[in-house]
Structure formats: C-alpha cells, structure tokens
Residue frames relative to the residue before (quaternion, step in Angstrom):
aa qw qx qy qz dx dy dz
M 1.0000 0.0000 0.0000 0.0000 0.00 0.00 0.00
N 0.8612 -0.0663 0.0119 0.5038 3.55 -0.83 1.14
E 0.4488 0.6638 -0.4734 0.3658 3.56 0.75 1.09
D 0.1895 0.8335 -0.5068 0.1119 3.61 1.09 0.64
E 0.6105 0.5667 -0.3620 0.4186 3.61 1.10 -0.54
S 0.7220 0.4652 -0.2378 0.4535 3.58 1.14 -0.62
L 0.5758 0.6819 -0.3664 0.2632 3.57 1.07 -0.75
T 0.6520 0.5222 -0.3316 0.4385 3.60 0.89 -0.84
E 0.6790 0.4742 -0.2840 0.4831 3.57 0.91 -0.93
L 0.6337 0.5359 -0.3305 0.4495 3.59 1.00 -0.82
E 0.6718 0.5034 -0.3020 0.4517 3.60 0.87 -0.95
S 0.6838 0.4791 -0.2981 0.4626 3.59 0.87 -0.89
W 0.6282 0.5377 -0.3248 0.4590 3.58 1.09 -0.72
I 0.6620 0.4886 -0.3009 0.4821 3.59 0.89 -0.93
R 0.6628 0.5239 -0.3073 0.4379 3.57 0.87 -0.98
R 0.6440 0.5220 -0.3269 0.4537 3.58 0.95 -0.85
V 0.6807 0.5020 -0.2962 0.4438 3.60 0.87 -0.96
V 0.7182 0.4494 -0.2764 0.4538 3.60 0.76 -0.98
E 0.6637 0.4931 -0.3185 0.4636 3.59 1.00 -0.68
E 0.6064 0.5404 -0.3526 0.4647 3.60 1.09 -0.61
N 0.7377 0.3882 -0.2108 0.5105 3.60 1.14 -0.67
N 0.4319 -0.7405 0.4261 0.2889 3.59 1.33 0.22
Y 0.3208 0.7286 -0.5359 0.2812 3.58 0.94 0.88
S 0.3277 -0.6316 0.6427 0.2839 3.53 -1.21 0.52
Y 0.0264 0.8448 -0.5239 0.1053 3.57 -0.80 0.92
E 0.1033 -0.7156 0.6755 0.1449 3.47 -1.48 0.11
I 0.2275 -0.7400 0.6153 0.1484 3.56 -1.17 0.63
I 0.1200 -0.7961 0.5916 0.0433 3.57 -0.55 1.17
M 0.0850 -0.7939 0.6018 0.0154 3.56 -0.59 1.18
V 0.1302 -0.7917 0.5950 0.0478 3.57 -0.69 1.12
D 0.2094 -0.7713 0.5936 0.0945 3.55 -0.64 1.19
D 0.1801 -0.8316 0.5227 0.0527 3.55 -0.27 1.34
G 0.7850 -0.3545 0.1782 0.4757 3.55 0.50 1.24
S 0.1811 0.8133 -0.5341 0.1429 3.59 0.99 0.74
T 0.2722 -0.7454 0.5860 0.1641 3.54 -1.23 0.63
D 0.5890 0.5432 -0.3764 0.4651 3.59 1.29 0.13
N 0.7295 -0.4369 0.3098 0.4254 3.59 -1.17 -0.51
S 0.2619 0.8234 -0.4817 0.1465 3.61 1.25 0.27
W 0.7106 0.4748 -0.2927 0.4289 3.61 0.73 -1.00
N 0.6322 0.5169 -0.3358 0.4694 3.59 0.98 -0.78
L 0.6538 0.5109 -0.3098 0.4643 3.56 1.02 -0.80
I 0.6192 0.5328 -0.3388 0.4668 3.60 1.04 -0.76
Q 0.6489 0.5130 -0.3144 0.4657 3.58 0.99 -0.83
E 0.6517 0.5072 -0.3125 0.4695 3.59 0.99 -0.79
L 0.6508 0.5080 -0.3137 0.4690 3.57 0.98 -0.84
G 0.6340 0.5511 -0.3221 0.4367 3.58 1.07 -0.75
K 0.6153 0.5544 -0.3474 0.4398 3.58 1.13 -0.57
S 0.7325 0.4046 -0.2303 0.4967 3.57 1.07 -0.73
N 0.7719 0.1954 -0.1196 0.5931 3.59 1.23 -0.38
P 0.2750 -0.8079 0.4986 0.1516 3.62 -0.20 1.24
N 0.5829 0.5816 -0.3778 0.4233 3.60 1.24 -0.17
I 0.5688 0.5814 -0.3894 0.4323 3.59 1.25 -0.05
K 0.0854 -0.7567 0.6476 0.0277 3.54 -0.97 0.99
G 0.1247 -0.8146 0.5637 0.0555 3.58 -1.04 0.70
I 0.0747 -0.7561 0.6489 0.0419 3.54 -1.18 0.70
K 0.1013 -0.8107 0.5760 0.0280 3.59 -0.74 1.03
F 0.2899 -0.7430 0.5807 0.1632 3.56 -0.77 1.06
R 0.5356 -0.6271 0.4581 0.3317 3.56 -1.13 0.63
R 0.7838 0.0214 -0.0105 0.6205 3.57 1.18 -0.56
N 0.6472 -0.5183 0.3840 0.4064 3.55 -1.28 0.09
Y 0.0973 -0.8129 0.5740 0.0169 3.56 -0.62 1.19
G 0.5686 -0.5967 0.3937 0.4071 3.60 1.13 -0.44
K 0.7069 -0.5106 0.3164 0.3734 3.48 -1.34 0.41
S 0.6264 0.5504 -0.3524 0.4248 3.60 0.97 -0.76
A 0.6576 0.5038 -0.3087 0.4673 3.57 0.94 -0.89
A 0.6457 0.5260 -0.3200 0.4517 3.58 0.98 -0.86
L 0.6703 0.4871 -0.2985 0.4736 3.57 0.92 -0.88
N 0.6669 0.5270 -0.3206 0.4180 3.58 0.86 -0.93
I 0.6920 0.4579 -0.2994 0.4710 3.60 0.87 -0.86
A 0.6299 0.5151 -0.3406 0.4709 3.61 1.10 -0.61
F 0.6119 0.5444 -0.3432 0.4598 3.59 1.07 -0.73
E 0.6397 0.5500 -0.3290 0.4242 3.58 1.00 -0.80
V 0.7765 0.3580 -0.1854 0.4843 3.59 0.94 -0.83
A 0.4917 0.6851 -0.4309 0.3212 3.62 1.21 -0.32
K 0.2247 -0.8084 0.5373 0.0857 3.58 -0.93 0.96
G 0.5550 0.6630 -0.3846 0.3232 3.59 1.14 -0.47
D 0.5597 -0.5822 0.4696 0.3567 3.56 -1.20 0.54
V 0.7475 0.1879 -0.1184 0.6260 3.55 1.20 -0.66
V 0.1401 -0.7858 0.5999 0.0545 3.57 -0.83 1.01
I 0.0642 -0.7947 0.6036 -0.0004 3.57 -0.75 1.07
T 0.1639 -0.7885 0.5884 0.0718 3.56 -0.86 0.99
M 0.1032 0.7721 -0.6254 0.0452 3.55 -1.19 0.59
D 0.5260 -0.6060 0.4895 0.3413 3.53 -1.24 0.48
A 0.5123 -0.6847 0.4437 0.2678 3.55 -1.21 0.55
D 0.5530 0.6673 -0.3669 0.3379 3.60 1.24 0.00
L 0.5085 -0.6773 0.3833 0.3685 3.60 1.33 0.19
Q 0.4788 0.6462 -0.4640 0.3712 3.60 1.20 0.31
D 0.6568 0.3993 -0.2907 0.5698 3.57 1.32 -0.29
S 0.3127 -0.7897 0.5035 0.1584 3.59 -0.71 1.07
P 0.4150 -0.7083 0.5148 0.2471 3.63 -0.76 0.98
D 0.5258 0.6298 -0.4162 0.3919 3.61 1.20 -0.29
E 0.5959 0.5725 -0.3544 0.4377 3.60 1.26 -0.28
I 0.4656 0.7242 -0.4284 0.2743 3.60 1.23 -0.37
P 0.6843 0.4826 -0.3339 0.4328 3.69 0.70 -0.85
G 0.6554 0.5128 -0.3193 0.4534 3.61 0.97 -0.80
L 0.6546 0.4920 -0.3045 0.4865 3.58 0.99 -0.83
F 0.6302 0.5424 -0.3256 0.4501 3.58 0.99 -0.87
K 0.6647 0.5110 -0.3009 0.4545 3.58 0.94 -0.90
M 0.6513 0.5246 -0.3263 0.4407 3.60 0.95 -0.81
I 0.6659 0.4721 -0.3021 0.4924 3.59 1.11 -0.61
T 0.7736 0.3984 -0.2081 0.4466 3.58 0.70 -1.07
S 0.7773 0.3406 -0.1782 0.4980 3.62 0.96 -0.81
D 0.7511 0.3930 -0.2150 0.4849 3.58 0.95 -0.86
G 0.4849 -0.7365 0.3825 0.2759 3.57 1.28 -0.04
F 0.3827 0.7182 -0.5036 0.2899 3.60 1.12 0.42
D 0.4328 -0.6635 0.5449 0.2750 3.54 -1.20 0.61
L 0.7898 0.0035 0.0580 0.6106 3.54 1.03 -0.88
V 0.0683 -0.7752 0.6271 0.0335 3.58 -1.02 0.82
S 0.1706 -0.7925 0.5814 0.0691 3.55 -0.73 1.10
G 0.4529 -0.6777 0.5085 0.2773 3.57 -0.97 0.84
W 0.1724 -0.7561 0.6226 0.1048 3.56 -1.20 0.62
K 0.1938 -0.7803 0.5882 0.0870 3.55 -0.44 1.25
K 0.1826 -0.8378 0.5085 0.0791 3.53 0.27 1.33
K 0.7552 0.1796 -0.1146 0.6199 3.56 1.09 -0.77
R 0.1140 -0.8342 0.5395 0.0105 3.55 -0.47 1.24
Y 0.2486 -0.7492 0.5969 0.1434 3.51 -1.30 0.55
D 0.4042 0.7053 -0.4735 0.3391 3.55 1.04 0.83
P 0.5777 -0.5679 0.4391 0.3885 3.62 -1.19 0.39
I 0.6512 -0.5470 0.3632 0.3804 3.56 -1.21 0.56
S 0.5910 0.5804 -0.3626 0.4270 3.59 1.15 -0.57
K 0.6990 0.4154 -0.2616 0.5201 3.58 1.25 -0.35
T 0.6774 0.5190 -0.3100 0.4192 3.60 0.95 -0.80
I 0.6547 0.5185 -0.3328 0.4379 3.63 0.93 -0.80
P 0.6694 0.4633 -0.3236 0.4822 3.66 0.79 -0.84
T 0.6217 0.5507 -0.3430 0.4389 3.59 1.06 -0.72
K 0.6522 0.5068 -0.3115 0.4697 3.59 0.96 -0.86
L 0.6544 0.5013 -0.3107 0.4732 3.60 0.96 -0.85
F 0.6449 0.5349 -0.3064 0.4518 3.55 0.98 -0.91
N 0.6821 0.4894 -0.2901 0.4595 3.58 0.87 -0.94
A 0.6393 0.5232 -0.3285 0.4579 3.60 1.00 -0.80
A 0.6698 0.4916 -0.3001 0.4686 3.60 0.92 -0.90
T 0.6587 0.5133 -0.3120 0.4531 3.59 0.97 -0.82
R 0.6322 0.5204 -0.3332 0.4675 3.59 0.98 -0.80
L 0.6579 0.5326 -0.3075 0.4347 3.57 0.96 -0.90
L 0.7624 0.3998 -0.2079 0.4644 3.57 0.81 -1.01
S 0.7452 0.4294 -0.2333 0.4537 3.60 1.02 -0.71
G 0.3878 -0.7246 0.4835 0.3013 3.57 1.14 -0.59
L 0.5452 0.5870 -0.4077 0.4382 3.59 1.28 0.18
S 0.2499 -0.8015 0.5284 0.1258 3.58 -0.64 1.09
L 0.2711 0.7443 -0.5531 0.2580 3.56 0.62 1.20
H 0.4514 -0.7113 0.4733 0.2573 3.57 -0.96 0.84
D 0.8152 0.1487 -0.0218 0.5594 3.58 1.03 -0.78
M 0.1678 -0.8409 0.5089 0.0758 3.58 0.28 1.29
N 0.7720 0.4155 -0.1790 0.4465 3.54 0.95 -0.94
C 0.3348 0.7367 -0.5207 0.2721 3.60 1.18 0.30
G 0.4394 -0.7256 0.4654 0.2526 3.58 -0.77 1.02
L 0.6495 0.5056 -0.3092 0.4763 3.57 1.21 -0.49
K 0.2024 0.7699 -0.5680 0.2089 3.55 -0.33 1.31
A 0.1928 -0.7536 0.6141 0.1333 3.55 -1.27 0.43
Y 0.0887 -0.8089 0.5811 -0.0111 3.55 -1.03 0.87
K 0.4601 -0.5587 0.5885 0.3603 3.48 -1.34 0.31
N 0.6145 -0.5731 0.3899 0.3766 3.55 -1.09 0.68
E 0.6643 0.5264 -0.3232 0.4210 3.59 0.93 -0.84
V 0.5743 0.5701 -0.3894 0.4400 3.59 1.17 -0.41
V 0.7205 0.4452 -0.2716 0.4571 3.60 0.72 -1.00
K 0.6537 0.5054 -0.3204 0.4633 3.58 1.17 -0.46
N 0.7591 0.3711 -0.1981 0.4968 3.60 1.19 -0.28
I 0.6538 0.4144 -0.3528 0.5257 3.57 1.18 0.49
E 0.2286 -0.7455 0.6085 0.1471 3.55 -1.24 0.49
V 0.1248 -0.7885 0.6010 0.0382 3.56 -0.84 1.03
Y 0.1289 0.7960 -0.5766 0.1312 3.60 -0.67 1.07
G 0.7530 0.3473 -0.2677 0.4906 3.55 -1.29 0.18
E 0.6583 -0.4168 0.3462 0.5225 3.56 -0.50 -1.26
M 0.2914 0.8098 -0.4610 0.2164 3.54 1.19 0.66
H 0.4131 0.7069 -0.4860 0.3058 3.62 1.21 0.03
R 0.5717 0.5976 -0.3791 0.4151 3.60 1.17 -0.50
Y 0.7762 0.3560 -0.1516 0.4979 3.55 1.12 -0.68
I 0.2129 0.8075 -0.5295 0.1491 3.59 1.10 0.52
P 0.6413 0.5010 -0.3615 0.4549 3.69 0.87 -0.69
V 0.6459 0.5075 -0.3199 0.4721 3.60 1.05 -0.76
I 0.6360 0.5225 -0.3217 0.4680 3.59 0.98 -0.87
A 0.6580 0.5057 -0.3070 0.4658 3.58 0.95 -0.88
K 0.6319 0.5319 -0.3347 0.4536 3.58 1.01 -0.79
W 0.6853 0.4699 -0.2921 0.4734 3.61 0.88 -0.90
A 0.6432 0.5100 -0.3233 0.4709 3.59 1.21 -0.48
G 0.6398 -0.5774 0.3066 0.4041 3.58 1.28 0.04
F 0.5530 0.5809 -0.4093 0.4350 3.59 1.24 0.13
Q 0.1368 -0.8733 0.4673 0.0155 3.53 -0.12 1.35
K 0.6715 0.4818 -0.3196 0.4635 3.61 1.10 -0.50
I 0.1598 0.7885 -0.5570 0.2062 3.52 0.14 1.39
G 0.0095 0.8227 -0.5660 0.0521 3.57 -0.69 1.08
E 0.3055 -0.7368 0.5650 0.2110 3.54 -1.30 -0.15
K 0.1721 -0.7637 0.6162 0.0863 3.53 -1.28 0.45
V 0.4374 -0.6666 0.5322 0.2847 3.57 -0.92 0.88
V 0.0361 -0.8071 0.5888 -0.0256 3.56 -0.76 1.08
V 0.5437 -0.6085 0.4734 0.3318 3.52 -1.26 0.50
H 0.1864 -0.7612 0.6124 0.1045 3.55 -0.98 0.90
Q 0.2538 -0.7880 0.5477 0.1214 3.55 -0.61 1.16
A 0.4912 -0.6041 0.5233 0.3464 3.57 -1.15 0.51
R 0.5554 -0.6131 0.4360 0.3543 3.59 -1.03 0.77
K 0.2875 -0.7909 0.5263 0.1217 3.54 -0.82 1.10
F 0.7988 0.1071 -0.0323 0.5911 3.58 1.01 -0.82
G 0.8242 0.3170 -0.1816 0.4327 3.54 -1.34 0.22
V 0.4726 -0.6456 0.5223 0.2951 3.52 -1.35 -0.32
T 0.5958 -0.5810 0.4204 0.3615 3.55 -1.21 0.52
K 0.3465 -0.7250 0.5562 0.2121 3.56 -1.17 0.64
F 0.3415 0.7660 -0.4798 0.2576 3.57 1.31 0.22
G 0.3729 -0.7940 0.4515 0.1635 3.57 -0.82 1.05
G 0.6189 -0.5761 0.3607 0.3935 3.61 1.15 0.20
F 0.7867 -0.3623 0.2319 0.4427 3.53 -1.37 -0.15
S 0.5722 0.5983 -0.3877 0.4054 3.60 1.10 -0.59
R 0.5862 0.5856 -0.3631 0.4261 3.57 1.16 -0.59
F 0.6231 0.5309 -0.3403 0.4627 3.58 1.11 -0.65
I 0.6365 0.5209 -0.3281 0.4646 3.60 0.98 -0.85
N 0.6714 0.4818 -0.2971 0.4783 3.58 0.88 -0.95
G 0.6405 0.5385 -0.3229 0.4421 3.56 1.02 -0.79
F 0.6457 0.5142 -0.3253 0.4613 3.58 1.01 -0.79
L 0.6363 0.5114 -0.3267 0.4764 3.59 1.02 -0.76
D 0.6284 0.5223 -0.3288 0.4735 3.59 1.04 -0.76
L 0.6342 0.5384 -0.3290 0.4468 3.57 1.02 -0.80
L 0.6402 0.5078 -0.3241 0.4768 3.58 0.97 -0.83
S 0.6467 0.5295 -0.3187 0.4470 3.58 0.98 -0.85
I 0.7176 0.4546 -0.2705 0.4530 3.55 0.78 -1.03
T 0.6072 0.5386 -0.3522 0.4661 3.59 1.14 -0.62
F 0.6627 0.5014 -0.3014 0.4675 3.57 0.94 -0.90
V 0.6855 0.4815 -0.2906 0.4624 3.58 0.84 -0.99
G 0.6490 0.5346 -0.3216 0.4354 3.58 0.98 -0.83
K 0.7447 0.4057 -0.2216 0.4814 3.56 0.95 -0.88
F 0.8415 0.1876 -0.0411 0.5050 3.56 0.88 -0.95
G 0.3198 0.7905 -0.4826 0.2001 3.60 1.24 0.21
K 0.7525 0.3585 -0.2044 0.5133 3.59 1.04 -0.73
R 0.7754 0.2068 -0.1429 0.5793 3.62 1.27 -0.04
P 0.0051 -0.8548 0.5188 -0.0129 3.62 0.68 1.09
M 0.5834 0.5995 -0.3774 0.3973 3.59 1.12 -0.60
H 0.5896 0.6010 -0.3741 0.3888 3.59 1.10 -0.62
I 0.7426 0.3723 -0.2275 0.5082 3.59 0.96 -0.80
L 0.7222 0.4366 -0.2627 0.4678 3.60 0.77 -1.01
G 0.6660 0.4911 -0.2984 0.4756 3.55 0.97 -0.85
G 0.6383 0.5318 -0.3218 0.4541 3.57 1.05 -0.79
L 0.6662 0.4799 -0.2953 0.4884 3.58 0.94 -0.90
G 0.6404 0.5338 -0.3239 0.4472 3.57 0.99 -0.84
T 0.6544 0.5058 -0.3081 0.4701 3.58 0.95 -0.87
L 0.6420 0.5302 -0.3210 0.4514 3.59 0.99 -0.86
F 0.6832 0.4723 -0.2931 0.4736 3.60 0.84 -0.96
F 0.6424 0.5263 -0.3306 0.4483 3.59 0.96 -0.82
M 0.6684 0.4956 -0.3049 0.4633 3.58 0.93 -0.85
I 0.6251 0.5201 -0.3449 0.4689 3.59 1.05 -0.72
G 0.6715 0.4965 -0.2961 0.4634 3.58 0.90 -0.94
F 0.6490 0.5136 -0.3152 0.4644 3.58 0.99 -0.85
A 0.6553 0.5126 -0.3130 0.4580 3.59 0.97 -0.84
V 0.6448 0.5212 -0.3190 0.4591 3.60 0.98 -0.85
L 0.6994 0.4605 -0.2763 0.4717 3.59 0.83 -0.97
S 0.6154 0.5320 -0.3511 0.4637 3.60 1.07 -0.63
F 0.6412 0.5184 -0.3211 0.4659 3.57 1.01 -0.81
L 0.6681 0.4983 -0.3044 0.4611 3.59 0.93 -0.89
T 0.6313 0.5246 -0.3319 0.4649 3.58 1.04 -0.75
F 0.6450 0.5117 -0.3116 0.4743 3.57 0.96 -0.88
A 0.6647 0.5111 -0.3052 0.4515 3.58 0.94 -0.92
K 0.6549 0.5289 -0.3219 0.4334 3.59 0.97 -0.76
F 0.7862 0.3645 -0.1805 0.4653 3.56 0.82 -0.99
F 0.8161 0.2719 -0.1232 0.4949 3.61 1.00 -0.67
W 0.7498 0.3791 -0.2188 0.4962 3.59 1.20 -0.12
K 0.8646 0.0237 0.0090 0.5018 3.59 -0.15 -1.21
G 0.3383 -0.7658 0.4857 0.2514 3.56 1.11 -0.56
D 0.3827 0.7295 -0.4860 0.2918 3.62 1.22 0.31
G 0.5840 -0.5652 0.4476 0.3731 3.53 -1.27 0.40
M 0.4805 -0.6942 0.4563 0.2810 3.57 -0.79 1.01
T 0.7220 0.4724 -0.2594 0.4339 3.55 0.90 -0.94
D 0.5720 0.5909 -0.3882 0.4158 3.59 1.24 -0.06
R 0.6830 0.4895 -0.2764 0.4664 3.57 1.21 -0.26
P 0.5260 -0.6479 0.4479 0.3209 3.65 -0.89 0.90
L 0.5810 0.6068 -0.3697 0.3969 3.57 1.15 -0.65
F 0.5787 0.5924 -0.3667 0.4239 3.56 1.15 -0.63
Y 0.7007 0.4636 -0.2709 0.4699 3.58 0.87 -0.96
F 0.5908 0.5436 -0.3652 0.4712 3.57 1.15 -0.57
G 0.6566 0.5149 -0.3082 0.4569 3.57 0.97 -0.85
I 0.6416 0.5132 -0.3194 0.4721 3.56 0.99 -0.86
L 0.6518 0.5213 -0.3097 0.4554 3.58 0.95 -0.92
A 0.6553 0.5126 -0.3117 0.4589 3.59 0.94 -0.87
L 0.6331 0.5230 -0.3319 0.4642 3.60 1.01 -0.77
I 0.6730 0.4957 -0.2999 0.4598 3.57 0.87 -0.96
M 0.6661 0.4985 -0.3052 0.4633 3.59 0.89 -0.94
G 0.6448 0.5289 -0.3197 0.4498 3.57 0.96 -0.84
T 0.6586 0.5042 -0.3026 0.4696 3.57 0.96 -0.90
Q 0.6708 0.5038 -0.3016 0.4531 3.58 0.91 -0.91
L 0.6603 0.4990 -0.3151 0.4643 3.59 0.92 -0.86
F 0.6500 0.5178 -0.3236 0.4524 3.59 0.96 -0.85
V 0.6702 0.4891 -0.2986 0.4716 3.58 0.91 -0.93
T 0.6310 0.5255 -0.3309 0.4650 3.61 1.02 -0.79
G 0.6500 0.5108 -0.3090 0.4702 3.57 0.98 -0.83
F 0.6374 0.5296 -0.3189 0.4600 3.56 1.03 -0.81
L 0.6737 0.4822 -0.2938 0.4768 3.58 0.94 -0.91
A 0.6417 0.5197 -0.3223 0.4628 3.59 1.00 -0.83
E 0.6286 0.5283 -0.3293 0.4661 3.57 1.06 -0.72
L 0.6290 0.5235 -0.3297 0.4707 3.58 1.03 -0.78
V 0.6554 0.5063 -0.3096 0.4671 3.58 0.94 -0.90
A 0.6583 0.5157 -0.3112 0.4515 3.58 0.94 -0.91
R 0.6799 0.4902 -0.2923 0.4605 3.59 0.97 -0.82
M 0.6924 0.4582 -0.2745 0.4850 3.59 1.14 -0.60
S 0.5156 0.6601 -0.4161 0.3541 3.60 1.24 -0.29
P 0.4881 -0.6621 0.4774 0.3090 3.62 -0.98 0.77
N 0.6866 0.4732 -0.2796 0.4758 3.60 1.24 -0.37
R 0.3645 0.7816 -0.4633 0.2038 3.59 1.26 0.11
N 0.7786 0.2846 -0.1671 0.5337 3.61 1.12 -0.55
H 0.3981 0.6746 -0.5118 0.3530 3.56 1.06 0.79
Y 0.0512 0.7976 -0.5938 0.0928 3.55 -0.54 1.20
Q 0.5168 -0.6521 0.4631 0.3053 3.55 -1.14 0.67
V 0.0693 -0.7796 0.6225 0.0041 3.58 -0.74 1.12
S 0.2881 -0.7963 0.5069 0.1609 3.60 -0.54 1.13
E 0.8103 -0.0045 0.0293 0.5853 3.61 0.99 -0.76
R 0.1274 -0.7597 0.6304 0.0959 3.55 -1.30 0.43
L 0.2052 -0.7436 0.6208 0.1398 3.54 -1.19 0.58
G 0.8242 0.1461 -0.1342 0.5305 3.55 -0.56 1.15
Y 0.7192 0.3247 -0.2312 0.5691 3.58 1.33 0.04
E 0.5030 -0.6316 0.4917 0.3261 3.55 -1.15 0.59
T 0.4055 -0.6897 0.5423 0.2565 3.58 -0.95 0.90
K 0.2488 -0.8057 0.5265 0.1084 3.54 -0.64 1.15
N 0.3045 -0.7108 0.6025 0.1975 3.52 -1.17 0.65
V 0.4477 -0.7357 0.4403 0.2539 3.54 -0.49 1.22
K 0.6874 0.4891 -0.3055 0.4414 3.59 0.82 -0.97
K 0.6496 0.5061 -0.3281 0.4629 3.60 0.95 -0.83
E 0.6380 0.5330 -0.3275 0.4489 3.55 1.02 -0.81
Q 0.6485 0.5102 -0.3151 0.4689 3.57 1.00 -0.85
H 0.6552 0.5154 -0.3212 0.4493 3.58 0.95 -0.84
S 0.6511 0.5134 -0.3302 0.4510 3.59 0.95 -0.81
R 0.6247 0.5246 -0.3448 0.4644 3.60 1.06 -0.70
L 0.6488 0.5160 -0.3143 0.4627 3.58 1.00 -0.83
E 0.6405 0.5269 -0.3236 0.4554 3.58 1.01 -0.81
R 0.6459 0.5108 -0.3245 0.4654 3.58 1.00 -0.81
L 0.6357 0.5194 -0.3288 0.4668 3.57 1.04 -0.77
D 0.6353 0.5279 -0.3334 0.4544 3.60 0.99 -0.80
R 0.6639 0.4973 -0.3116 0.4635 3.58 0.93 -0.86
C-alpha cells in the first residue's frame, strides 16, 4: 500500500538476484488499495518484465487479504513473500530457496535479529512473539517477519484472513506442516514512505487473534470437548457448593443459605456451567453442519489424485455461476 517510491528498485533487485541464480520466477505485486501511483507503476514494470503479475484491490483490505489472494494464484514450487518497503532484502532469496528445496523445510520464517524499527514497534513485537511461542509451541523468534518462504503445497492448503498473517507459521502447523524453521535475515532501514504499523492496539488485537486461532486449531472440529468439559466442571462445582450449603442448613448450623457469599458463588458456577455447556452444544451443531467439517490435510495419496482444496472449491463455484 502506497509504496510507489520503492517498487522500481524492489523489482530490479529481485530480478537481479533470481536471474543470477538461474531461477524461473514470477513476481506477484498486490496493490492493497493504494492512493498513490503504485498501480500505474506496476503496469509499467510489467511491460518491461513479463514475469511481473499484478493484482489491484478496489480498497485497502490489509496484509492478510493480499497474501491470501497471492497464495491462490502463485505457481512456483517455492513461494517467497516480502514487504514492498525495501526493508526485506531480496538477497535472502537464495538462502530461503535452499532451505525449502534442499533442507526439506515446509516453511521458513525470517528472523530480523537486528531491527531498525522505532521502539513503539519493537516492544509490542517482542511481547507478541513471546505470547505466540508460549501458546503455539513454535520456537520462532520472529513470527510476523514478512520475509518467509514456503513450499507451494503449504500456501495452497492454508487460508489467511482478518489479521491472521501474523500467525501463518501457527496456521501451517495446525494444517499439518511440521517442519517449520527460521533464518536470520538482514533488516534494512526504511528508505521511502512511512510505516503502516498500527501501534500498540495491534498487539492487543493480535493476542485475541492468537487465542482464536489456537482454539480453532485444537477444537474447531470438536468444540464440545472444551466448552462442554468446562461447562460440566463449573456445573459440578456449583452443584457441590449448593449441596454443601443445603446440608449445612438442615443438618448442621441451620444458618440462612442466602446470607453466605458461598451461596452466590455456587449459583454463579451453576449458571456459567450451563451456559458453557449450551454454547458447546450449539458450536458442535454448527461444526457438524459446516461444509468443511470433513476437510482434512492429506499429504500424499497412492493410486488417487492428490486434490487441492482451494482449486476444488473454485471449480464448484464456477459450476454454480454457470
């Protein structure tokens, strides 16, 4: 978005690196609702380099949308993503390519060990990475680095939406791609324009997204296991508390049940338990009615054609349109 000052240098830099290494390649530039001259410049660059592909959004949708639509159309055996602001160095492409093709990684995330960002961006980033490592079990230093490399089958079997681009390694892990690594990469100081970083609120939203993706990854197909289990636990605690108070009233002290704070705790536990159980039941109904309830990641087939879920969905939509 609004990176027209960087695009010419970025294209020539990428082209020099890939041609020096004799890679066949395409460069997919996604214009995320720019209000500057970015799209016109992409069209001009495409005239001089037929390997450039462009996608222009009607408005700004965000990085996740840009990545997702590029993943859908990407054809390369290895897919490498980077931001357009020249802070990600195309000189890293051969090293990332080797880690995918020779070392067998499914996904490699860049690690900007030395950063040139303002403190308002680095502190939330450190907190975000620590929380993500804790909840996901992935020991990556820099989850949100824009410079990443993927096997083609990874990008064809994950969906990125909202602001979930921060958690692509986590999404890939839940999709069954376990060989995820990282590579120390050079972080360039911003040369043109201004950062699109949204401040500390982005960290709060990111943490909520992390909780969502962790829950969906673990319990998306069996929500009753977590919600129903918690509901049953709270209900049993509330029932036990109220049973004790009833016993105490009639057979022990004879005190008024409603005069004790424990009574209200028991009532609250019963209500929470019932609500969680009912929520789990409804979530289970939704999961069972979902058309994606039996979509599972299959890495290989013998005697059957390996299907691409996204292509299959698109073909169904095309048939409906016709």
